[in-house]
MIKOL-702105 format. One record per residue (C-alpha): residue in three letters; x, y, z. Coordinates in steps of 0.25 Angstrom, whole numbers, plus 2048, in hexadecimal, padded with zeros to 3 digits. Example, Ala and Ser with C-alpha at 12.3 -4.5 7.8 and 13.67 -1.06 7.14 Angstrom:
ALA8317EE81F
SER8377FC81D
This chain:
MET37DE24AE6
PRO379E23AD7
VAL372E16AD3
SER37BE14AC7
LYS387E13AD1
ILE380E09AD9
ALA37CE01ACC
GLN38BE00AC8
ASP38FDFCAD6
LEU384DF1AD6
GLY38BDEAACA
GLY387DF2ABE
MET378DF3AC0
THR370DFDAB8
ASP36BE09AC0
ASN35CE04ABF
GLU360DF6AC5
ALA368DFCAD0
GLU35DE06AD3
ARG353DFAAD4
TYR35DDF2ADD
LEU35FDFEAE6
SER350E01AE7
THR34EDF2AEB
LEU359DF3AF6
ILE352E00AFB
ASN344DFAAFB
GLU349DEEB02
GLY350DF6B0D
PHE35EDF2B0A
LEU362DFFB05
ARG35FE0DB0C
ALA35FE16B00
GLU356E1DAF6
ILE357E1EAE7
GLU355E2CAE1
ALA350E2CAD3
PRO358E32AC8
THR356E41AC5
GLY35BE4AABA
GLY364E40AB3
ARG36AE3BAC1
PRO36BE2DAC4
SER363E26ACF
ILE369E28ADD
VAL369E1FAE9
ARG369E27AF6
PHE36DE1EB02
LEU365E21B0F
HIS36BE22B1D
ASP366E19B28
VAL362E26B30
ASP355E25B28
GLN352E18B2F
GLY354E1EB3C
MET362E19B3E
ASP36CE23B43
VAL379E26B3D
ILE384E21B46
SER392E28B47
GLU39EE1FB44
GLY3A2E20B53
LYS395E1BB58
LEU394E10B4E
HIS3A2E0CB52
GLN39EE0CB60
GLN391E03B5D
LEU39ADF9B55
LEU3A3DF8B61
SER398DF6B6A
GLN392DEBB61
ALA39FDE4B60
ASN3A0DE3B6F
ARG392DDDB70
ILE396DD3B65
ARG3A3DCFB6D
THR39ADCEB7A
LEU390DC5B72
ASP39BDBDB6C
LYS3A1DBAB7A
HIS393DB5B7F
VAL392DACB72
ALA39FDA6B75
VAL39BDA3B83
ALA38ED9DB7F
ASP395D95B74
TYR39FD90B7E
ARG394D8CB88
LEU38CD85B7D
ALA399D7DB79
VAL39BD79B87
THR38CD75B88
LYS38DD6DB7B
GLU39AD65B81
TYR393D62B8E
ALA386D5DB87
GLU38FD54B7E
TYR397D4FB8A
GLU389D4CB91
ARG384D45B85
LYS390D3CB83
ALA390D39B92
ARG382D35B92
LYS384D2CB85
ALA390D25B8C
LYS388D23B98
GLN37CD1DB90
GLU386D14B88
GLN38CD0FB95
LYS37ED0DB9B
ASP37AD05B8E
ALA387CFDB8E
GLY384CF9B9D
GLU376CF5B9A
ALA37ACEDB8E
GLY385CE6B97
GLU383CDEBA3
GLY378CE6BA9
ASN378CF2BB2
ASP383CEEBBB
ASN388CFCBC0
SER391CF6BCB
SER39ECF9BC3
LEU39BD07BC1
PRO39FD12BCB
PRO395D18BD4
GLY38CD22BCC
ALA390D1DBBF
GLY385D1BBB5
SER37CD25BBD
ASP377D33BB9
ASP37ED39BC4
GLU38AD3DBBB
GLU381D45BB2
SER37AD4CBBD
MET388D4FBC3
MET38CD55BB6
VAL380D5EBB5
ASP382D63BC4
ALA390D66BC1
SER38CD70BB6
């Protein structure tokens, strides 16, 4: 492709500016091409190189399509795993929040009892105010 055509496509650059820009892209590895110097009144030409030079094989369209379908299936499988993990994390967060609120309520009840008329637990049902409830919840899970 002539450098002059690329210069026009880049927004009206001069040929020299476009050639310097292309050289920079080539040197930094963003563009696989080479610039042929002008000969006999012909403009500079950019020759784009194939990835075969890099050791990559040219893949047929059918094989490429097959690889894309395979990758899409892998992505769907990974998406399912992420959804399950996300659900588990949400459930874990809800349980942790429930536990935090239960402990806070239990502590407030304990503090209110201590500030009141002493530690008279005779009005509480058996097992209330003990840590047995918490250990039963842990055992159930």
